N, C-alpha and C positions, 0 to 999 in steps of 0.2 A: 433416817430414822427419828419420828415424832417423840418427844419425851412428856409427859406430863409434870409441868412443873409448878410448884405452890411454893412461895415465900410468904414468911410471917416472921414476925418479933420472936424472940427467942434471947433467954439469958446470954453474956457472951462467956459464961465459963462452965454451960454444962460440955457433957464430952464430945458434942459433935460440933459445938461453935469452937471451943479450945482446939482439936482436932484442924480445924477449917484456918483458924487463926494460927496455928503453927504451920501448917502447908503455905499461907499466904505468906508467912514473914520467910522461912525458909525458900519461897520462891524469889521474892525479890532483893532478900538477900545474896542470895548465891548469884541471882544476875549480875547483880552491882560487882561483887568481887571477881566475878566468871570462875567460880566454882562453886561445888556445893557446901551451902550453911552445915555445920557440925551441929549436934544437940545442941550442946552448951552454949554455940552461938545463936541458937534460935530462943533459948531459954533467957539467956542474957537481953536479947532483942525486946522480950516478949514483957519482960522486967519493970516495971513504972511505966509502962508504956501508955498510961493515961485510958486502956479500954472499960474504966469504970464509968467513965463519961460516957457510953453507949447504953445508957438506960434511964428513964425517965426520971427526972423531969430533963434532965439535959441532953438524952440524946435515944437511940435506939439501935440495936444491934438485929440485924435480919438475916434469917437462914433461909439458904433455898437449896429445897428438896427437888431432884429429878427421880420421878417415880420412886419416891419415899427416900432414896437416898441423899443425905446430907453431899450438897455437891457445889454451893457457892455460899456467899456471904456480903453481906455491905456495911458500914456503920453511918450513921445520920449523928451528927454531933453540932447542938447548938452552939453557936458562938456568940451571941448577941439576939435582941429583939426582931432583926431583920433579916440576919444570916447564918445559914447552918452549912457545914461542911458535911462532904463525902469522905469516908476515910475505908480500907480494909477491904477494897474491890477485889474479889477475887471468887472466881470458877476453876475447878478443879480441871486439868489440863483433859481427861478422858470425857468431861462434859462440855468443852469449847463447841462452839459453832452450834450449838442446838437449843437457841434461845433464853440461856438461864440468864445472864449476864443483862441482855435488855430488859428483861421483867425485875432481876434485881435492881436495877435503876428506875425502872418507873414506880416501884414499891416504894423505894427511898425518897423518890422526888415526894410523892403522896405523903410518906410522914414527915417529911419537911413542912409541908404546906400544912400538916396538921398540928405541926407547934407553930402556927403563925408565922412565919419567915416570908420575907418578899423575894430572898434569892440564896442560893446554893453555890458553893464553890468547892474548888480541891487544888492540889498540887500534885505534881508528878515529876517524872525523871524524863529525859532523851530517849533511856534505851528501853522503858516500855511503850513502844509504839503503838500495839493491840489497844491498850490501855487511851492514848488518847484517841486512837480512831473511832473508841466507843463514846467517850465524852462527846465528840465533835457529831457522831451521827444522834446523838440526845440533844443538841441542841447549844451543847457547851461553846462558849467561844474562848478563845485564850486572850487574856488579859494581861495587864502590866502585874509584875509581882505585886502581891500583899503580906508576903514574909520572907525571910531570909534563913528557911530552913536547911540543915545541911544537904538535902536528897531533892532540893526545890528546884524543877529544870525550866516549866512550862506551869501556869497555872490559868486555869478555867473558872469560868462563872456562867453562871443562867440564872434569868428573871423567871420568878414561880409567877 
């Protein structure tokens, strides 16, 4: 089934963006803990998570809609004059395998170029196998660790 995807900038605090951010955190936390995250744990995880940096001039939050339904998101955060970071890469389970993740990645890379950076990078975990495969398909290469985040187990970068 072909879906019509549209990816566009959106404030991170709109109801649809907030719902997607909650779904994202619930899934990654639940996979890490090997049990569903509670609403309180999701609230706690989203508190002071730096999402406000995903707005110009320091970044951008992108929302993907499939046939008009908010179905995925991705954030671009400018780290310095040369480097941006991808974050909150998420597609709702019902919409996976339908082209949205690739389009989110492409639009995020275009947004990073628009900020004038030369490279884009991200970190992820061992258990997020599908995400690691997505990054590799989009030309990201695994690189040496560039941070010591508590959940960072794989580091990727791409020259733009």
